[in-house]
C-alpha positions as CSV (number, residue, x, y, z in Angstrom):
1,M,8.6,-7.4,0.4
2,F,6.8,-9.4,-2.2
3,A,8.1,-9.3,-5.7
4,A,8.3,-11.0,-9.1
5,Y,12.0,-11.6,-10.1
6,A,14.3,-13.4,-12.4
7,A,16.0,-16.2,-10.5
8,R,17.5,-18.0,-13.5
9,I,18.1,-17.4,-17.1
10,D,16.5,-19.7,-19.6
11,K,16.8,-18.8,-23.3
12,D,14.3,-21.3,-24.6
13,E,11.7,-21.3,-21.7
14,P,12.0,-17.9,-20.1
15,L,9.1,-18.5,-17.7
16,N,11.2,-21.2,-16.0
17,G,13.3,-18.4,-14.5
18,L,10.5,-16.4,-13.0
19,E,10.0,-16.6,-9.3
20,L,7.4,-15.0,-7.0
21,G,8.4,-14.4,-3.4
22,E,10.0,-12.3,-0.8
23,R,12.9,-9.9,-1.7
24,P,14.9,-7.5,0.4
25,E,13.7,-3.9,0.8
26,P,15.3,-1.6,-1.8
27,R,18.6,0.1,-1.1
28,V,18.1,3.9,-1.3
29,P,21.4,5.8,-2.2
30,P,21.8,9.6,-1.7
31,G,19.6,11.4,-4.3
32,W,17.3,8.5,-4.7
33,T,13.7,8.0,-3.4
34,T,11.4,5.0,-2.7
35,V,8.2,4.7,-4.6
36,S,5.4,2.5,-3.2
37,V,4.2,0.9,-6.4
38,R,0.4,1.0,-6.9
39,A,0.6,-0.4,-10.4
40,A,3.2,-1.7,-12.9
41,S,2.9,-2.9,-16.4
42,L,4.5,-5.8,-18.4
43,N,6.7,-5.2,-21.5
44,H,8.4,-7.7,-23.8
45,H,11.6,-6.4,-22.2
46,D,10.7,-8.5,-19.1
47,L,10.6,-11.6,-21.2
48,W,13.8,-10.8,-22.9
49,S,15.4,-10.3,-19.5
50,L,14.3,-13.8,-18.5
51,R,16.1,-15.0,-21.7
52,G,19.3,-13.3,-20.6
53,V,19.1,-10.3,-23.0
54,G,20.6,-7.3,-21.2
55,L,20.7,-9.3,-18.0
56,G,23.5,-11.6,-16.9
57,E,23.7,-14.4,-14.4
58,E,26.0,-12.3,-12.2
59,S,23.1,-9.8,-11.7
60,L,20.5,-12.4,-10.4
61,P,18.3,-12.4,-8.6
62,M,16.8,-9.3,-10.4
63,I,13.3,-7.9,-9.7
64,L,11.6,-7.4,-13.1
65,G,9.5,-4.5,-14.4
66,C,10.3,-1.1,-15.9
67,D,7.1,0.7,-15.6
68,A,5.4,2.0,-12.4
69,A,3.1,4.5,-10.9
70,G,2.8,5.0,-7.2
71,V,3.4,7.2,-4.2
72,D,6.8,8.6,-3.3
73,D,8.4,9.2,0.2
74,D,6.6,12.6,0.4
75,G,3.2,11.3,-0.4
76,N,3.1,12.5,-4.0
77,E,1.5,10.5,-6.7
78,V,4.2,9.9,-9.2
79,V,5.1,8.1,-12.5
80,V,8.6,6.4,-12.8
81,H,10.8,7.3,-15.8
82,S,12.8,4.0,-16.1
83,V,15.9,5.1,-18.0
84,I,18.7,5.4,-15.4
85,G,22.0,7.0,-16.1
86,A,21.1,9.0,-19.2
87,T,21.9,12.3,-17.5
88,G,24.1,11.5,-14.5
89,H,21.3,12.3,-12.1
90,G,21.5,10.0,-9.2
91,V,24.3,8.0,-10.6
92,G,27.9,8.6,-11.8
93,P,28.2,11.0,-14.7
94,R,29.9,8.3,-16.8
95,E,27.5,5.6,-16.1
96,P,26.0,4.3,-19.4
97,R,22.3,4.5,-20.0
98,S,20.2,1.4,-18.8
99,L,16.7,0.5,-18.0
100,L,15.5,-0.7,-14.6
101,T,16.1,-4.5,-14.3
102,E,19.4,-4.2,-16.2
103,R,21.6,-2.7,-13.5
104,Y,18.9,-1.8,-10.8
105,Q,16.0,-3.7,-9.3
106,G,12.6,-3.2,-11.1
107,T,9.1,-2.3,-10.3
108,F,7.3,-5.7,-9.9
109,A,7.5,-5.3,-6.2
110,E,5.7,-3.5,-3.4
111,R,8.5,-0.7,-3.4
112,V,11.2,0.4,-5.9
113,A,14.1,2.8,-5.5
114,V,14.9,5.2,-8.2
115,P,16.8,8.6,-8.5
116,Q,14.7,11.4,-7.4
117,W,15.1,13.0,-10.8
118,N,13.3,9.9,-12.4
119,V,9.9,10.6,-10.8
120,L,7.3,12.8,-12.5
121,P,4.0,14.0,-11.2
122,K,1.1,11.7,-12.1
123,P,-1.8,13.7,-13.7
124,K,-4.9,13.5,-11.6
125,E,-6.9,12.6,-14.7
126,L,-5.0,9.2,-15.0
127,S,-5.5,6.3,-12.7
128,F,-2.4,4.5,-11.3
129,E,-3.2,1.6,-13.8
130,E,-3.3,3.9,-16.8
131,A,-0.2,5.9,-15.8
132,A,1.8,2.7,-15.3
133,C,1.3,1.8,-19.0
134,L,3.1,4.9,-20.3
135,P,6.7,4.9,-19.4
136,T,8.0,2.2,-21.8
137,A,5.6,1.2,-24.6
138,W,3.6,4.3,-24.9
139,L,6.7,6.6,-24.5
140,T,8.4,4.5,-27.1
141,A,5.4,5.0,-29.5
142,Y,5.3,8.7,-28.7
143,R,9.0,9.2,-29.5
144,M,8.6,7.1,-32.8
145,L,5.7,9.2,-34.0
146,F,6.4,12.7,-32.9
147,T,10.2,12.9,-32.7
148,N,11.6,10.4,-35.3
149,A,8.9,9.8,-38.0
150,G,8.7,13.3,-39.1
151,V,4.9,13.2,-39.7
152,G,2.1,15.7,-39.1
153,P,-1.7,15.8,-39.1
154,G,-3.1,14.2,-42.3
155,D,0.0,12.1,-43.0
156,T,-0.4,8.3,-43.4
157,V,1.4,6.0,-40.9
158,L,1.5,2.2,-41.2
159,V,1.7,0.5,-37.8
160,Q,2.8,-3.1,-38.0
161,G,1.5,-5.7,-35.4
162,A,-1.6,-4.3,-33.9
163,G,-2.2,-5.7,-30.4
164,G,1.4,-5.2,-29.1
165,G,1.9,-2.5,-26.5
166,V,3.9,-0.1,-28.7
167,A,1.7,-0.7,-31.8
168,T,-1.5,-0.2,-29.8
169,A,-0.2,3.0,-28.3
170,A,0.9,4.3,-31.8
171,I,-2.6,3.7,-33.1
172,V,-4.3,5.6,-30.3
173,L,-1.7,8.5,-30.1
174,G,-1.6,8.8,-33.9
175,A,-5.4,9.0,-34.4
176,A,-5.6,11.5,-31.5
177,A,-3.0,13.7,-33.3
178,G,-4.8,13.7,-36.6
179,L,-2.7,11.1,-38.4
180,R,-4.2,8.6,-40.9
181,I,-3.3,5.3,-39.3
182,V,-3.2,2.0,-41.1
183,A,-2.5,-1.1,-38.9
184,T,-1.7,-4.7,-39.6
185,S,-2.5,-7.9,-37.7
186,R,-2.8,-11.6,-38.6
187,D,-5.8,-11.7,-36.2
188,A,-9.2,-10.5,-37.4
189,A,-10.3,-9.6,-33.9
190,K,-7.3,-7.4,-33.5
191,R,-7.7,-5.7,-36.8
192,K,-11.3,-4.9,-35.7
193,R,-10.1,-3.6,-32.4
194,A,-7.4,-1.4,-34.1
195,E,-10.2,0.2,-36.2
196,E,-12.3,0.8,-33.1
197,L,-9.3,2.5,-31.5
198,G,-8.9,5.0,-34.4
199,A,-7.1,3.2,-37.2
200,E,-8.5,4.3,-40.6
201,L,-7.9,0.8,-41.9
202,A,-6.6,-2.5,-40.6
203,V,-5.3,-5.2,-42.9
204,E,-3.4,-8.5,-42.9
205,P,0.4,-8.2,-42.9
206,G,1.7,-8.0,-46.5
207,T,-1.5,-6.4,-47.9
208,R,-1.0,-3.7,-50.6
209,L,-2.1,-0.5,-49.1
210,P,-4.5,1.9,-50.9
211,R,-1.8,4.6,-50.8
212,R,1.8,4.6,-49.8
213,A,2.6,5.6,-46.2
214,D,4.7,8.7,-45.2
215,A,6.1,6.6,-42.4
216,V,6.1,3.0,-41.1
217,L,6.4,2.1,-37.4
218,E,8.2,-1.3,-37.1
219,T,8.3,-3.4,-34.0
220,V,7.8,-6.9,-35.5
221,G,11.0,-7.2,-37.4
222,A,12.0,-9.9,-40.0
223,A,8.3,-11.0,-40.6
224,T,7.2,-7.6,-41.8
225,W,10.3,-5.9,-42.8
226,S,9.8,-6.3,-46.6
227,H,6.2,-5.2,-46.4
228,S,7.3,-2.1,-44.4
229,V,9.9,-1.0,-47.0
230,K,7.5,-1.6,-50.0
231,S,4.7,0.4,-48.3
232,L,6.7,3.7,-48.0
233,R,6.4,6.5,-50.5
234,P,9.7,7.9,-51.9
235,G,11.5,9.7,-49.2
236,G,9.5,8.1,-46.5
237,T,10.7,7.1,-43.0
238,L,10.7,3.6,-41.4
239,V,11.1,3.9,-37.6
240,I,12.3,0.7,-35.8
241,S,12.1,0.1,-32.1
242,G,11.9,-3.7,-31.9
243,A,12.1,-7.0,-33.7
244,T,10.0,-9.5,-32.0
245,S,9.9,-11.9,-34.9
246,G,13.7,-11.8,-35.5
247,A,16.3,-9.2,-36.1
248,N,17.8,-10.4,-39.3
249,P,15.4,-9.4,-42.2
250,S,16.2,-10.1,-45.9
251,A,18.7,-7.7,-47.5
252,T,16.7,-7.9,-50.8
253,E,15.1,-4.5,-50.1
254,L,18.4,-2.5,-50.1
255,N,18.0,-1.4,-53.6
256,R,14.6,0.1,-52.9
257,I,15.9,1.9,-49.8
258,F,18.7,3.7,-51.6
259,F,16.9,4.2,-54.9
260,L,13.7,5.8,-53.2
261,E,15.9,7.6,-50.7
262,L,14.1,6.0,-47.7
263,R,15.0,6.9,-44.2
264,V,15.6,4.1,-41.7
265,V,15.6,5.4,-38.1
266,G,16.3,3.5,-34.9
267,S,14.3,4.5,-31.9
268,T,14.6,3.5,-28.2
269,M,12.4,4.6,-25.3
270,G,12.3,8.3,-24.8
271,S,13.5,11.2,-22.6
272,K,12.0,12.4,-19.3
273,E,10.8,15.6,-21.2
274,E,9.0,13.4,-23.7
275,L,7.4,11.4,-20.9
276,A,6.2,14.6,-19.4
277,S,4.7,15.7,-22.7
278,L,3.0,12.3,-23.1
279,L,1.5,12.5,-19.7
280,S,0.2,16.0,-20.5
281,F,-1.1,15.0,-23.9
282,C,-3.1,12.1,-22.4
283,A,-4.5,14.2,-19.6
284,A,-5.5,17.1,-21.9
285,K,-6.9,15.1,-24.8
286,G,-8.7,12.3,-22.9
287,V,-6.3,9.7,-24.4
288,R,-6.1,6.6,-22.2
289,P,-3.8,3.6,-22.5
290,V,-5.4,0.4,-23.7
291,V,-5.4,-2.1,-20.8
292,D,-5.7,-5.7,-21.7
293,S,-6.0,-7.1,-18.2
294,T,-5.1,-6.2,-14.7
295,L,-3.8,-8.8,-12.3
296,P,-2.5,-8.9,-8.7
297,L,1.2,-9.2,-8.4
298,D,0.9,-12.8,-7.0
299,R,-0.6,-13.8,-10.4
300,A,2.2,-12.2,-12.4
301,R,3.0,-15.6,-14.0
302,E,-0.4,-15.5,-15.8
303,G,0.4,-12.1,-17.2
304,F,3.8,-13.3,-18.4
305,A,2.3,-16.3,-20.0
306,R,-0.3,-14.2,-21.8
307,M,2.3,-11.9,-23.2
308,A,4.5,-14.8,-24.3
309,E,1.5,-16.3,-26.2
310,G,0.9,-12.9,-27.9
311,T,-2.9,-13.1,-27.1
312,Q,-3.1,-9.8,-25.4
313,F,-4.3,-6.5,-26.9
314,G,-2.8,-3.6,-25.1
315,K,-1.0,-3.6,-21.7
316,I,-1.0,-6.1,-19.0
317,V,-1.0,-4.4,-15.5
318,L,0.2,-5.8,-12.2
319,T,-1.0,-4.4,-8.9
320,P,1.0,-5.1,-5.8
321,G,-1.0,-5.6,-2.6
322,T,-1.1,-2.6,-0.2
């Protein structure tokens, strides 16, 4: 079957390790199922994998891709929850949690094998392309907002880095839930798009906000860390799920964190139950993922390059040929 996979690790030029070509059909252990992939979406995790983060040379070649929507062995339209081993379903009870592409082959292929427990019904209201955007970036944003940020309708949330998958999801989901969203971006066009998607205000990074935020969603890291901390009200919450600009921010904000009793919360992915709630929320409220572009799988390199350049707004979707 045709697939996009990591053949080599290159920390400096990750796309040098990306190959497109034939790979073996997936192995299907007891308790697993095969999903014929109709759509899969790119995440920064895929670029990090090509750099060797969470993926070692001994695991190569590895088909990339965490997210997918498709059709299972019984003909059901499904969405894949890509966290394997969190519950013991389909794997040994002591196996540590991992994402597809870390221990098991991923979704950038015509077919992928996953534990039966890891497939959820796809709402009929969502297309395969829309559903494939949800299991990583949108699920991460959902958990950050509704599980870890501790905010409710009318609260102000600062979202750093509009344009990225998680940040874009947070803007759309937060606005739909009645939150007052402020977004940042260095790019004027992305700021305008953020406001069109529901942000009450979009500003350049570092801008003093008209009011302090109840929570900040941080995926950028070192470049925006100081602004994130300074933008919070006393007792506010900073939720972190990534650090694309670097993971070693200045420590000069420590005094502010303890003096104002700020909460700093790490957030990673989400549970199967949260994914089910996200799917229902999108179906019921008419919320749809923002799709930057859709490419056939044999043009995956273009999608990877666009994401590496940071020029996309929303999700890049790959569609394997049927």
